N, C-alpha and C positions, 0 to 999 in steps of 0.2 A: 542148254546153253543158255546162260546169262547175259544178256547187253552184247549179245554178237553183234560184230561188222560183217554188212553182207554190203550187194553191188549187183542190180538187175543187170541182167542181161537181154538188150533186147536191141533193134536195129536202128531206134529214133538215137540212141545214144550219139551226138559227135564226138564225144571224148568217148574213149575207147575204157572200160576199167579195168584199171592195172594194181590197185593196189592191196586187194585181200592177197594175205599168202605173199606180201613182201613189206618194206620199210613205208609206214605210214605216219604222214605229217600229223604234227600237234601244234596246233596255233593258240594264240593267248585270243579267249572269245567275249563275247556280251553277250546280253540277252537277246535271241533271235538269230543268233550266227550258230552253227556247225562247224567245226574242223573239216569234216566232209564237204559242207556247201564252199568253204572258203578255197578248200584243197580243188576244186572243180574251175573256180574264178584263176586263179592262181595258174591251172595248165593252159588256160584260155591265154592268159596272158605272157607265159614264160617265153614263146616266139621273140617276143619282143628286148629279153635281155640283151640280145649283142647290141641294142640302141644305147643301153648304158655306160655313159662317162667314165673312164678310167681313174679312180682318184688317186692309187698310187704311181709313184715314178719307175717306169721300166727298170731301173737299176736297182732300185729298193725291194721290188717285186722279185727281181731274179736271183738276188743275194740273201733273199730268205724263203726262195725256191715256194713262192705263191701262186694262187690260181688268179688267173685273170677273171676280172670281177663279171663278166658275163659266165663263166665256167661256175664259177662258184655258186651264183644265185642259183642256175639250176641244177647244181649237184644237190646244195642246202635246200633245193623244195623236193629234188625227184634222186635222192642217194640211191643206187645202184647196191652199195655196203656201206658199211659202220664205215669204212676210212676214208668216201668219199664223204660224207657226212662231216665227219672231221677236219679233214683238210678245207671245208667250206668253211665249216665254222672258224678253224684255225686264221684262215684268211680274212674275213670279215672283222675280228678281232683285232687283231694286228691293224686292220686301214682305220677304224676307232679311234684304238687308243695312238697309230698314229697321227691321225686328224687330230685330238685332243694336243698330245706335247709339238706340234707344229705351230697349233696357236700359243703353246707356252712360248716356244720360242722365240715365234714374233713379237709378245708382247715385252719380253725379257727385251728384247732388242730396242723397242723401243721406249721402255722407259729408260734404258741405260746411255740413247741418245740425248734422250733431253734430259739438261744437269738442272740440281736441286742445290741451294744454299747447304754449306758444309756446317753443321753446326758444332765446333769445338768441343772437346770434352773439357770440362770444370771440376777439381776434384771439391772446390768449396761451395758449388751448388748441390753435389750428392750429400757432401755435409751436411749442409743445411735444412734439405728435405728431409733424411734421416733421422734426423734429430725432432723434426716436428712430426713423424709419424705416429710417434705413440708405442711401435711397435716393432718388432726386428725383424726386418724382411729375412722369410727364409733363402735355401740357397740356389732353389727352381727359380726363383724372385730375383737373386741379384745377377743369377746367369742370364735371363731373358733381358734384365736392364742394359746388361754389358755388353749382350749381343747388340742392342737396340740403339749403344751410344756408340759403339763400333760401326754400324751402319750409317748412324747420320752425322758423321764426321768425313764423308765421302763425296765426290760432287755425282755420283751415281745414287738416286732417290732409294730412299731405304723402301724395300717392299717386303715387309714381312708378317707373319701370322703368328699369332699369340696363341697358342694353344694349349686351353687349361681346365683342369676339373671345376666343378661346382666349389664357390669360395674360395680358389687358389690362389686368391690374391691380383689378377690380371690389372685392376684396375691401379693397382697402386703403381705397379709397371708402366702405365701409360702415363700417370702423373707426373713422374721422374723425367720421364722424355718430354712431355710439357714444358717443365722446371728447366731443362737445361733447353732446348727451342728457347725459353723467354729470355733466359741469359745471351742469348745470342740476338735479342732484339728481333727475333720472330714470331708471331701468333701462330695457335693452332686450333682447330677444329674438334668436335667430339661429337661423332652422329651415331644415334639410337634408332630403335628400329619402333618405338611406343612411348609416347610422354611419360608414363608413371617410369619406366627406365631412366630416359633423360632426367628427371627432376630428382632421382635418386643419384646419377650422375653427377647431377649438379653438387648435391649436397657434399659428396664425397670428395669432389676435386677442392672444394671450398675449404673442405677441412684437411686436407692434405697440402693446399698452394698456398690458399691468404696471408696466414696466418706467418709462416715460414718465410715469405717473397713480399716486401710490400712493395703495390705496384703490380703484382700479378693479380687482376682482376678478371674472375670470372661467372660468364653470362648464360644467359638462357634463350633461346627463340625457337618459341612450337607455335603451333597455328594457332592453340586455345588463346592465348594473348592479345589482350587487348591492341587495338590500331596503334595507340600511342605507343604502347611499351614496346613492340616489334620495332617499332621506327628508332625509337632512343637506341635497341640494341643493334641495329640496321648503323647507324651513324656511329655507337664507340666500334662497331668492325670495323666500316670503313675508313675513321681519322686512325687508328693504331690505338686507342683509349682501353681498350681490353686487348688483355692475352690471351682468354682461351673463351669460345662460344660452345656450348653446351646446347645439342638440340634433337630435332628427328627431321623428316625430310624436308621443312620448312628450310634450313641453312642452304638446300641447292636452286631457292627460287633465283627467276633472274633479280632480283634488285637486289640481294646478300652479296658482297662485296669487302672485302679485306684489304687492309694497306698492306700487310707483307705475310702473306701465310708460309708459315715453313713446315708445318705439322697436320695431318689429316690422321684421325684416328678414327675405324669403325667398329662399334661393336655388336655384335648378333650377325656377323657381316654376311653372312649366307642369305638375311634377310633382304636384301639388298639387291636389286641387280647391276650388271657391270654396267651399265648407262648411268644410274646414279650414283657410283661411286664416282666415274668419273669426270661427273658433274661437280664433284665435291672436292676434286684435285683441280679442277679448272680455274678455281676460287684463286689459286696461287700466281703471282706474276713467272712464275718458271712453275716445275712438276715441286709440287710438295715432298716430305718425307710422310709414307704410306705405312699406317700399321693396323691390322687387321686382329680383330678379336672374337674367339667362339670359346663358348661355355661348353660345346659338344665336344666331349675327349673324341680324340680320333688316332688308330696306331700311328706311330709315325712313317713308318714306311707307308703306308693309305695316303698320308696328309701329303707328302711329295708326289704324291704320286696324283691326288686331286689337285693338289695345290701347287702344278709344280712349277709356276714361274715366280713362288715368294721363297724367300727363306724360312724356316719354319723354328721355332721356338718353344718348348714344352715344359708346362710348370707342372709337374706332376706329386707334388705334394701341398700337405695343407698346412694353414700356418698355426702354431701351435695354441691347444687350448681351446680347440672344436671338438662340442661334444656329439662322440659318434650317437648316431639315431637307431633307435632299435626299429627293426621293421618284421613284418607281419604281414600275412597272407590270409584273410577274412573269408570263409565261405560263409553262404547264407545264413546258413543254420545259426550261426555266431554274429551276426550285424549287432545284437544288442550288447554286446560285450565293447566293440568300437563306440558305440553311445554313452555308455557307460566310462569308457576311458575321456571323451571330448568333455562332457560332464565334468567327471573328476580334474583336468587339470584346467579347465575355467575356474572352476570354483577355488582352485590353488591360488587364482590373478593369472594363467597366462592364457594363450590364443588358439585358437584352429582355422585351419583352412578345408573345406572340403570342395574335390574337385569334381566336376562331372563333363563327361565329353562332348555332349552336343548342347547347343543354347536354348533350341524349342524340340517338342516333342515332333517323333519321324517317324512316319509308319512302318518305315523299310527298316530303319532300325530300332531295337528294341532295347533302349539304353535311358538311364537316369538323364534328363534333362536338367540344366542348372534353374531354369524358371520355375520347371513343375518341382524339381527335388527341394528349392529353396521353400516353396509354398509348404511340402509337405513335412519339410523339417521345423519349421517354424510354428504351424500349427498341431503337429502330431507327437515331434520329438523334443522338441527345444525350446515350449512356449514360454520357458522361465530365462530366456539368454538373449543379448542384443544380437541379431543377425542382421547380414549384408549380404549383396549379390553383386557381382561384378563377370560383366564378360563383354568382347570387342564388340557389340553393337552402344553398347550401355555411353549416351553422350556424357555423365558426369565421373566417369571413370578415376580421375585422379582426386574427386572428393571422396569418393568412395573407399579409395586406397589410404588418403590423408586420415580419415575417422578410424579406419581401423591400426594406422601406425599408433595412431594417440590414445588408442585403445577403447573408444567409443564403440565398437564392434566387437562383440568377442567371437563368431563362428563368421569367416568369410567364406560365402559359397561363389565357387568362382569358376569358369574353361579354362584354356590351356594359357590365357592371355596372363596368368600369374609363373607361367614355365621359368622365366628368366629373369634373373637382376634385382626380385623384391626383397628387400632386407628387411624383418619385422623380427628382431632378436626376441622380443616375447612371445610370439608362436611356438610353441611345444609339440602340435598334432597335423601334422599333413594325413587327410584321410582320401581317400583315392574311389570312388565310384566307377565299375567297367574299368577296373584298370586291364584286363586284356586286351582293351582297345587301344594301348598306350605304346610303342617300343621301350623298350630297357633305357635306352637314351634318355629318353623325354620323363620317364617315373625318375629316374635318376635328378635328372631338374627341380621335379616337385617336392622331393626329398629333399635337395639341399636348400630350399627354401625355409625349414626348418633345422633347428641344432645351432642356430647363429647366436643364440645364448649361452649364458650358464648351467640354465637346468636341463634336466634330462630330454630327451623329445624320442616323438614319435611317429612313423610314416606307417599306414594301412591302408592295406593293396586289397581293395573289395572286388569279388568278381562273383558272379552267378557261374561262369562256364565252368566244370567240374573236369572237365577235360586231361587226358595226362600230359598233354604238351603245353597247355596254359599253366597249368600246375607249378612244372619244373621250369616253365621261362620263371613265372614270378618269384618262386622261390628262390632264384637266384639273387635275388637283391635282397634275401634276410641272410645272403653269406657272404655275400663281397658288396664292398663299399669304396672298391678303388673303379671310380668312371672310366678308365683308359681300359682293365679288363672285363668291366662289361661292354663297352662297345665290341671287344674282340668274341664274346661269348655272343652277341647281338649278330654279329657279323656269322658265326660258325651256325646259328640256328635258325637265323630267319633269311642269312643269302644278302649278300650285298647290295642287290638293286633295291629290296626290301627296305633296307637299312638306312640308306642313305636318299630312295627314291628316285625312280625314273626321270620324271618329270623335272626334280631341281637339276639335274646334268644335263638330261638329253643323251642319257648311254643307256645302252641296252642292258638286258640283266647278266650277258656273258663277257661284256665288256667291263662290266663291275666285278665280274668274279675272278676276272685276269688279275685285276690290279693289286689282286695279293701275290702276286708270279714279281718279283723286285725282276729276277734275270730277263724276264721277256721286256719289262717296262724300260731297265738299262739298255735294253737292245734297240728299243722304238725310240729311248727318248737320244740316242747317238743318231740312228737315222735323222730324225727331225732336225735337230741340231744343223748335220752338215749340210742338208737340204738349204736353210735360213742362212746359211754362210756362203754356201754357193750364188743362194738366189733369194736375199733378203725380201722382195715384195713377191714373190714367188710367180714373177711376170712369164716365165717359161712353164710353169704347172697351171696354167689358165680353171680346168677342176677341183683342184687343192684350194687356191686362192678363194673361189667361192665356197669351197663348202667350209674351207677357215674361218673367212667373212661372217659366213653364216653362226656359225658354234661359237663366235666368241661373241655376236647379239644374246647367243640364248642360255649359254652358261652360267651357273650362278657361282661366279668365283672373280678374284679381284682382277 
């Protein structure tokens, strides 16, 4: 017998052995713990299950024939049959989704109760905006812009998620909303997670808006600015002399005020916590209209489930003229081929990114780190090229990035800090070390950093892992260019919990998987809305109220 499960039978055992020959629990483990050890502790604690508070209202539980929480816990840990376990799991999944959808329903009711200033639609504004762009908006961009304009005309604050693929033109949609808000004498704010991205937004919003709309001034507010410059921008915002302030977390500091804030835009919104976004919204006299953007494509049904209190616009097509990126998986034996391509592209006047998973060497993870790889490449592989290094701990990230944009740096070694938003049209090679350590969505983000100019571009996925699963997953990128299809494949292969992150949303893997069941989600949502309609503050359901309050603190949503 290989790896047999066994239990010792002797009189000293306080808990009688009962696992062998029956269903045995399998728990998430860390070093030093076994499922068997945890099972013994659970056995000792199970008598306390009767003290657990019931989250689900009785009418909801009875309507859906769900187990009481104590019985579900007992059957979940010690099922007598497969049916026992299925029923326990069904109850737990329903409760998790119900809690989430109740939080959404409360949020929707709260937003609707706090009026915003309506922004009337003006055709001359959109005409001026489009004529100053220099390119034609895609069908999906026009649809998303129209959705936002419809929302902004109402007194109920807009609360919309703009979900688009890499390079799909979300910024242009946001800029159109800023122009319309400005025409109504309202200010706007755009918050980005990094200074690199904030400065890039500054350039784009100025290009899209300032020439077409005289008097529409765009300013930047980031922590690296001098005290005098930050003071000047804060004064301009507080006095109403600038129409748009682009920035980072510096925007939510207490001393930042706006004369008449009507629109708040958050880019890469999943990188900000709920409290941070609420602080930004609180800068308005009323509740400003809110537009969140994400460049991680999420299938529509999943987006509606995860962002249940928001309306969702999907930009599912790329602007014309984007050059398809040739993607290859490179094994260790052909690494030289990747280096030769970088050399050839730089010789032709282009630039290259080289991505590494870690900043410093780690004994636990045998992967190439950015600092060590930078030194190795500069010394052994590309001694004739101008190289640069950028990572999250680097103080002068913006200076290095500007040198790369200007062409002073030919090859930039970087961590995931360049995953989103970085726009360098002259970069034609994206080489990713340890590609198996990144998810498909993240690899797709990296790939989106090249192919932004007219030249043919390449994405090279380097891996030392020959396993069939890794190779199959990475080769998907060589045939699928659509970020939404990749997201669906990622879900299929890696599972919902792993793809979106248990810590990010505070949900179990089982509940994440259940998000793919539209019928179940619809049932849960209807029950949650009915509860909030009859008891808006949940005062009649104290355990549910406490649980929802905690979830609103933890979940990384609008």
